[in-house]
C-alpha positions as a Python dict, from the first residue, in 0.01 Angstrom:
ca = {
    (1, 'M'): (0, 0, 0),
    (2, 'P'): (30, -309, -229),
    (3, 'V'): (-212, -582, -251),
    (4, 'I'): (-65, -915, -133),
    (5, 'K'): (-150, -1260, -112),
    (6, 'R'): (-124, -1467, 200),
    (7, 'E'): (-218, -1828, 266),
    (8, 'F'): (-327, -2019, 559),
    (9, 'F'): (-401, -2379, 663),
    (10, 'I'): (-674, -2516, 901),
    (11, 'P'): (-646, -2889, 1001),
    (12, 'C'): (-984, -3051, 983),
    (13, 'R'): (-1146, -3371, 848),
    (14, 'G'): (-1446, -3477, 640),
    (15, 'V'): (-1769, -3278, 701),
    (16, 'D'): (-1619, -3056, 943),
    (17, 'C'): (-1406, -2906, 670),
    (18, 'F'): (-1713, -2832, 468),
    (19, 'K'): (-1878, -2673, 770),
    (20, 'L'): (-1595, -2455, 860),
    (21, 'A'): (-1561, -2347, 488),
    (22, 'E'): (-1935, -2239, 488),
    (23, 'L'): (-1894, -2051, 811),
    (24, 'I'): (-1585, -1859, 709),
    (25, 'Q'): (-1749, -1766, 366),
    (26, 'E'): (-2050, -1647, 565),
    (27, 'N'): (-1849, -1451, 822),
    (28, 'V'): (-1535, -1332, 685),
    (29, 'S'): (-1528, -1039, 455),
    (30, 'I'): (-1220, -934, 245),
    (31, 'G'): (-1158, -817, -124),
    (32, 'E'): (-1091, -1175, -248),
    (33, 'M'): (-1078, -1502, -81),
    (34, 'A'): (-1012, -1871, -204),
    (35, 'I'): (-1077, -2172, 9),
    (36, 'D'): (-949, -2505, -111),
    (37, 'I'): (-1089, -2823, 71),
    (38, 'R'): (-855, -3120, 97),
    (39, 'D'): (-833, -3447, 269),
    (40, 'N'): (-636, -3300, 561),
    (41, 'G'): (-779, -2954, 603),
    (42, 'L'): (-861, -2613, 455),
    (43, 'Y'): (-617, -2412, 253),
    (44, 'I'): (-723, -2037, 253),
    (45, 'A'): (-582, -1775, 30),
    (46, 'F'): (-658, -1406, 107),
    (47, 'Y'): (-577, -1140, -140),
    (48, 'G'): (-590, -770, -16),
    (49, 'Y'): (-405, -521, 180),
    (50, 'K'): (-177, -630, 465),
    (51, 'S'): (-409, -488, 751),
    (52, 'D'): (-716, -631, 585),
    (53, 'I'): (-586, -992, 577),
    (54, 'R'): (-468, -942, 926),
    (55, 'R'): (-836, -843, 1036),
    (56, 'A'): (-977, -1120, 807),
    (57, 'W'): (-744, -1400, 972),
    (58, 'A'): (-833, -1282, 1308),
    (59, 'R'): (-1185, -1330, 1199),
    (60, 'V'): (-1129, -1679, 1080),
    (61, 'K'): (-965, -1766, 1402),
    (62, 'K'): (-1282, -1655, 1595),
    (63, 'V'): (-1508, -1851, 1362),
    (64, 'L'): (-1285, -2152, 1425),
    (65, 'R'): (-1306, -2110, 1824),
    (66, 'D'): (-1656, -2067, 1813),
    (67, 'Y'): (-1725, -2352, 1607),
    (68, 'R'): (-1498, -2594, 1804),
    (69, 'S'): (-1661, -2493, 2128),
    (70, 'S'): (-2005, -2525, 1986),
    (71, 'I'): (-1980, -2856, 1827),
    (72, 'R'): (-1790, -3157, 1977),
    (73, 'R'): (-1781, -3503, 1898),
    (74, 'T'): (-1878, -3735, 2170),
    (75, 'P'): (-1924, -4111, 2214),
    (76, 'L'): (-2312, -4053, 2146),
    (77, 'G'): (-2235, -3847, 1823),
    (78, 'Y'): (-2221, -3458, 1870),
    (79, 'R'): (-2255, -3207, 2151),
    (80, 'V'): (-2402, -2880, 1991),
    (81, 'S'): (-2482, -2562, 2155),
    (82, 'I'): (-2834, -2412, 2117),
    (83, 'D'): (-2641, -2060, 2058),
    (84, 'Y'): (-2458, -2219, 1762),
    (85, 'I'): (-2795, -2371, 1617),
    (86, 'V'): (-2967, -2024, 1676),
    (87, 'S'): (-2691, -1825, 1505),
    (88, 'S'): (-2677, -2080, 1210),
    (89, 'I'): (-3055, -2069, 1134),
    (90, 'K'): (-3097, -1696, 1261),
    (91, 'K'): (-3413, -1820, 1434),
    (92, 'T'): (-3495, -1890, 1779),
    (93, 'F'): (-3685, -2211, 1905),
    (94, 'P'): (-3771, -2393, 2209),
    (95, 'P'): (-3483, -2653, 2278),
    (96, 'I'): (-3719, -2882, 2470),
    (97, 'L'): (-3949, -2906, 2159),
    (98, 'L'): (-3622, -3005, 1943),
    (99, 'V'): (-3552, -3272, 2195),
    (100, 'E'): (-3867, -3438, 2188),
    (101, 'I'): (-3917, -3436, 1820),
    (102, 'V'): (-3568, -3575, 1762),
    (103, 'K'): (-3642, -3852, 2040),
    (104, 'R'): (-3939, -3969, 1852),
    (105, 'M'): (-3761, -3965, 1518),
    (106, 'G'): (-3568, -4249, 1662),
    (107, 'Y'): (-3232, -4082, 1754),
    (108, 'S'): (-3069, -4074, 2112),
    (109, 'V'): (-3066, -3720, 2250),
    (110, 'R'): (-2999, -3542, 2565),
    (111, 'Y'): (-3029, -3175, 2665),
    (112, 'S'): (-2818, -3000, 2960),
    (113, 'S'): (-2695, -2654, 3015),
    (114, 'G'): (-2760, -2499, 2669),
    (115, 'Y'): (-2624, -2793, 2480),
    (116, 'I'): (-2791, -3091, 2287),
    (117, 'E'): (-2610, -3417, 2266),
    (118, 'T'): (-2737, -3650, 1988),
    (119, 'D'): (-2641, -3893, 1716),
    (120, 'M'): (-2847, -3700, 1458),
    (121, 'D'): (-2638, -3539, 1195),
    (122, 'V'): (-2583, -3164, 1286),
    (123, 'E'): (-2724, -3034, 950),
    (124, 'E'): (-3035, -3231, 992),
    (125, 'L'): (-3063, -3099, 1350),
    (126, 'K'): (-3047, -2755, 1218),
    (127, 'E'): (-3325, -2821, 975),
    (128, 'I'): (-3560, -2962, 1231),
    (129, 'A'): (-3483, -2659, 1458),
    (130, 'S'): (-3542, -2428, 1156),
    (131, 'K'): (-3905, -2581, 1083),
    (132, 'I'): (-3970, -2570, 1452),
    (133, 'A'): (-3919, -2187, 1447),
    (134, 'D'): (-4126, -2140, 1128),
    (135, 'I'): (-4427, -2315, 1250),
    (136, 'V'): (-4415, -2154, 1578),
    (137, 'Y'): (-4403, -1829, 1393),
    (138, 'Q'): (-4702, -1948, 1166),
    (139, 'L'): (-4902, -2007, 1474),
    (140, 'R'): (-4822, -1707, 1669),
    (141, 'Y'): (-5187, -1570, 1641),
    (142, 'E'): (-5381, -1882, 1602),
    (143, 'V'): (-5270, -2063, 1908),
    (144, 'R'): (-5234, -1894, 2247),
    (145, 'S'): (-5130, -2205, 2468),
    (146, 'T'): (-4761, -2295, 2467),
    (147, 'A'): (-4856, -2663, 2516),
    (148, 'C'): (-5081, -2674, 2247),
    (149, 'K'): (-4832, -2472, 2020),
    (150, 'Y'): (-4554, -2750, 2110),
    (151, 'F'): (-4815, -3029, 2023),
    (152, 'I'): (-4913, -2905, 1695),
    (153, 'V'): (-4551, -2822, 1580),
    (154, 'A'): (-4418, -3163, 1701),
    (155, 'A'): (-4714, -3346, 1539),
    (156, 'S'): (-4684, -3146, 1219),
    (157, 'I'): (-4310, -3217, 1167),
    (158, 'L'): (-4339, -3584, 1278),
    (159, 'T'): (-4611, -3676, 1040),
    (160, 'G'): (-4569, -3437, 757),
    (161, 'R'): (-4917, -3284, 788),
    (162, 'E'): (-4995, -2908, 769),
    (163, 'P'): (-5067, -2763, 1125),
    (164, 'S'): (-5410, -2671, 1048),
    (165, 'N'): (-5479, -3036, 956),
    (166, 'V'): (-5325, -3130, 1281),
    (167, 'I'): (-5550, -2904, 1466),
    (168, 'D'): (-5877, -3050, 1278),
    (169, 'D'): (-5754, -3421, 1329),
    (170, 'A'): (-5689, -3355, 1715),
    (171, 'I'): (-6021, -3190, 1757),
    (172, 'G'): (-6210, -3521, 1601),
    (173, 'K'): (-5977, -3728, 1817),
    (174, 'E'): (-6068, -3509, 2139),
    (175, 'L'): (-5703, -3438, 2201),
    (176, 'V'): (-5786, -3052, 2140),
    (177, 'Y'): (-6090, -2836, 2188),
    (178, 'L'): (-6166, -2468, 2109),
    (179, 'D'): (-6192, -2219, 2374),
    (180, 'E'): (-6445, -1947, 2392),
    (181, 'D'): (-6224, -1729, 2162),
    (182, 'G'): (-6205, -2002, 1907),
    (183, 'K'): (-5842, -2094, 1995),
    (184, 'P'): (-5712, -2453, 2030),
    (185, 'R'): (-5652, -2577, 2366),
    (186, 'L'): (-5533, -2932, 2461),
    (187, 'R'): (-5719, -3161, 2685),
    (188, 'V'): (-5424, -3397, 2775),
    (189, 'E'): (-5056, -3316, 2840),
    (190, 'W'): (-4864, -3218, 2525),
    (191, 'R'): (-4602, -3494, 2501),
    (192, 'R'): (-4871, -3756, 2543),
    (193, 'A'): (-5084, -3575, 2290),
    (194, 'I'): (-4793, -3596, 2046),
    (195, 'D'): (-4768, -3977, 2102),
    (196, 'I'): (-5147, -4042, 2085),
    (197, 'Y'): (-5169, -3844, 1755),
    (198, 'T'): (-4865, -3983, 1601),
    (199, 'K'): (-4974, -4344, 1666),
    (200, 'Y'): (-5323, -4246, 1511),
    (201, 'V'): (-5161, -4118, 1175),
    (202, 'R'): (-4929, -4428, 1170),
    (203, 'G'): (-5253, -4620, 1198),
    (204, 'I'): (-5423, -4449, 916),
    (205, 'E'): (-5124, -4494, 689),
    (206, 'A'): (-5127, -4859, 762),
    (207, 'G'): (-5499, -4886, 674),
    (208, 'L'): (-5578, -4972, 1038),
    (209, 'E'): (-5783, -4649, 1119),
}
């Protein structure tokens, strides 16, 4: 069976073309593939056996369907599925925590039925989700309370401080105490604790604390 070349075109614009190209490169395997990103879309060339090209193109179409069902433009910005974010960063995270952090970063955000709608760029949204997952993993043995964990993760990301420093600061501000096992526990509701702590850090940075 001879090796052949087949070319395909996917219409897209701007940043969507770059995202699609990245997803195709990550998820489609064939002997040789070339992707050319142009103003009007992606031009894809496959080199291989006819059966391999058929399978590769079927995989491209699935990647395209999944992407377009997972990310949609809305009047607010983007509607992004949590499943898409999880598959992209290859980590799990609490969506409610992502929403609270994005909101406090000054973006509009809504969460419903497995989708986040926001005016934050999708790549930045994925970066925040990845940071959340990493810090939650880091705290897995140090903090038992889910609410306290949410507070520490959000406070760390929003202020740029290490989780251990957040804990020490929060103990000093009487937002957190150590239980009989030496594990951090919150004295107040976790969302309120985030607001109190971030205001405290802003005061330090402004020279008011």
